[in-house]
C-alpha positions in Angstrom: 47.5 21.8 -17.7 46.2 18.6 -16.2 46.8 17.0 -19.2 50.6 17.8 -19.1 50.9 17.8 -15.7 49.6 14.0 -15.6 52.0 12.7 -18.9 55.1 14.5 -16.7 54.1 12.7 -13.8 54.1 9.4 -15.7 56.7 9.9 -17.9 58.9 10.4 -14.6 57.5 7.3 -13.0 58.2 5.7 -16.1 62.3 7.0 -16.3 62.2 6.0 -12.3 61.0 2.1 -13.0 63.3 1.6 -16.0 65.8 2.3 -14.0 65.2 1.1 -10.6 64.6 -2.1 -12.5 68.4 -1.9 -14.3 69.7 -1.6 -10.9 68.4 -4.1 -9.6 68.2 -6.5 -12.2 72.3 -8.6 -11.1 70.3 -9.4 -7.5 67.0 -9.9 -9.0 67.3 -11.1 -12.7 64.4 -12.9 -13.3 61.6 -10.5 -12.1 63.4 -7.9 -13.3 63.6 -9.1 -16.8 60.2 -9.9 -16.9 58.6 -6.6 -15.4 61.1 -4.8 -17.9 59.7 -6.6 -20.8 56.2 -5.4 -19.4 57.2 -1.8 -19.2 54.7 0.6 -21.8 56.2 1.6 -24.7 58.7 -1.1 -25.2 59.8 -2.2 -28.5 59.4 1.1 -30.0 61.8 2.9 -28.6 64.2 2.7 -32.1 66.7 0.7 -33.3 69.5 1.2 -30.3 66.8 -0.2 -27.8 68.1 -3.9 -26.2 65.9 -6.7 -26.6 66.6 -7.6 -23.3 67.7 -6.1 -19.6 70.8 -8.5 -19.9 71.8 -6.0 -22.4 71.1 -2.5 -20.9 73.8 -0.3 -19.9 73.9 -0.1 -15.8 72.3 3.3 -15.2 74.8 6.4 -14.4 74.4 9.4 -13.2 72.8 12.0 -15.8 73.7 15.5 -15.0 70.6 16.6 -16.7 68.5 15.2 -14.4 70.0 17.5 -11.5 68.1 20.6 -10.8 69.2 22.1 -7.4 66.1 24.5 -7.0 63.7 21.8 -7.6 65.7 19.7 -4.8 65.9 22.7 -2.1 62.3 23.5 -3.1 60.9 19.8 -2.6 62.7 19.8 1.4 61.2 22.8 2.2 57.7 21.3 0.7 58.7 18.0 2.5 58.9 20.4 5.8 56.1 21.8 5.6 53.8 18.6 4.8 55.2 17.2 7.6 54.3 20.1 9.9 51.0 19.4 8.5 50.5 16.0 9.7 51.8 17.0 13.0 49.4 19.4 13.5 46.7 17.1 12.2 48.0 14.4 14.6 48.7 16.7 17.8 44.9 17.8 17.1 44.0 14.1 16.6 42.1 15.7 13.3 40.2 12.0 12.0 41.5 11.3 8.2 38.7 11.6 6.8 38.3 15.4 7.6 40.3 17.6 5.7 41.9 20.5 6.8 42.7 23.9 6.1 46.4 25.6 6.3 47.7 28.2 6.5 51.8 28.9 5.3 53.9 32.0 6.0 56.8 32.0 4.3 59.5 35.2 4.4 61.9 33.4 1.6 61.6 34.2 -1.9 62.7 31.1 -3.4 61.1 29.0 -0.9 57.9 30.5 -1.8 57.8 29.7 -5.3 58.5 26.3 -5.0 56.1 25.6 -2.2 53.5 27.2 -4.4 54.2 25.5 -7.6 53.9 22.1 -5.1 50.6 23.1 -3.5 48.8 20.4 -4.7 51.1 18.1 -3.3 50.9 19.5 0.4 47.2 19.4 -0.4 47.3 15.9 -1.2 50.0 14.5 1.3 48.9 16.8 4.4 45.3 16.0 3.9 44.2 19.7 3.0 41.1 21.2 2.0 43.2 24.1 1.0 46.4 25.3 1.2 47.0 29.3 1.5 50.3 31.1 0.8 51.4 34.3 2.7 47.6 35.0 3.3 46.8 38.5 5.0 47.0 38.1 8.6 43.3 38.8 8.9 42.4 35.6 6.3 43.7 33.5 9.2 41.3 31.9 12.2 41.8 33.4 15.5 41.2 29.5 16.2 44.5 27.7 14.8 47.1 25.6 15.6 50.8 26.6 14.4 54.2 24.9 14.1 57.3 26.8 13.3 59.2 25.0 10.5 62.1 26.9 10.6 63.3 31.2 10.9 61.4 31.0 7.5 58.3 29.6 7.2 55.5 28.8 9.6 52.2 26.3 9.0 48.8 27.2 10.7 45.7 25.1 10.8 42.6 26.3 11.4 40.8 24.6 14.6 37.3 26.0 13.9 34.5 23.5 14.7 37.3 20.6 14.7 38.2 20.5 17.9 36.2 19.8 21.5 38.7 22.0 23.4 36.4 21.2 26.8 36.8 17.5 25.7 40.6 17.5 25.0 41.6 19.8 28.3 39.8 17.5 30.4 41.6 14.0 28.7 44.5 15.9 29.2 44.3 16.8 32.6 43.2 13.1 33.6 46.6 12.0 31.9 48.5 14.7 33.9 47.0 13.2 37.2 48.4 9.9 35.8 51.4 11.1 35.3 52.4 13.3 38.2 51.8 10.6 40.9 54.0 8.6 39.2 57.0 11.5 39.0 56.4 12.5 42.5 56.9 8.8 43.6 59.9 8.5 41.9 61.5 11.9 43.0 61.1 10.8 46.6 62.7 7.8 46.0 65.9 9.2 44.5 65.9 11.8 47.0 65.5 9.4 49.8 68.9 8.8 52.4 71.2 6.3 51.7 70.1 6.6 47.7 73.4 7.5 46.6 74.8 5.0 48.4 73.1 1.7 48.1 71.6 2.0 44.5 73.7 0.9 41.5 75.2 3.3 39.2 73.1 1.1 36.4 70.0 1.4 38.4 70.7 5.5 39.4 71.2 5.9 35.3 67.7 4.3 34.5 66.0 6.1 37.1 67.5 9.3 36.0 66.7 8.9 32.3 62.8 7.7 33.5 62.6 10.6 35.5 63.5 12.9 32.7 61.0 11.4 30.5 58.5 11.6 33.0 59.1 15.4 33.3 59.1 15.8 29.6 55.9 14.4 29.5 54.1 16.3 32.2 55.4 19.5 30.8 54.1 18.8 27.4 51.0 17.9 29.0 50.4 21.0 30.9 51.8 23.0 27.8 48.6 21.4 25.6 46.1 22.4 28.3 47.4 25.9 28.6 47.3 25.7 24.6 43.6 24.2 24.8 42.9 26.8 27.1 43.7 29.5 25.0 42.3 28.2 22.1 38.8 27.6 23.5 39.1 31.3 24.2 40.1 32.5 21.2 37.3 30.5 19.8 34.6 32.1 22.1 35.6 35.3 21.1 34.7 34.6 17.3 
């Protein structure tokens, strides 16, 4: 199975490289000719094989290469990989540490597609394991969650990976720096004469800054709440 998968990957890469070089040739003639001549298998592809990339036909769409189901499955897989990376980033997981993911999918075709792409999710999502539609009891209490869409959610095991008390302190410190700036700007906007004396350009800039600070403060408060809940769940183990 591994040999077959390796051959399929190599064949796909060869097709992509060969077609890509032909596409680029009109703009980069010398380097594409050199690389094309060095492709594995050159000179062994039969009597119809062009002697030079200059004589090779320009690539055209090949309907045989189209597979709607694969494209849709890969789209779902990419979203799941993005969710895995987002979870790792949000909990500041070191790149050297692999994490265990649990994926819940309620759509049959998407589930089948993701099962076929599990190795890709593991590699690109920095996962030690990826469980598709596990039993609820198999998912640890202490986990982070990202909702991908109405059919899919991704959960990451946080057991032993996050010092929740330290993260709470860090977020509280950040909130302590954000709130005074927000309060000062709000007072400035609410001050008498602000509407009459401040230009529209500055009003817009301050309004955008205020909204950004409000969102930042709300996100920090949500993170603190989440960390506290996860800390309690971890204590219940």
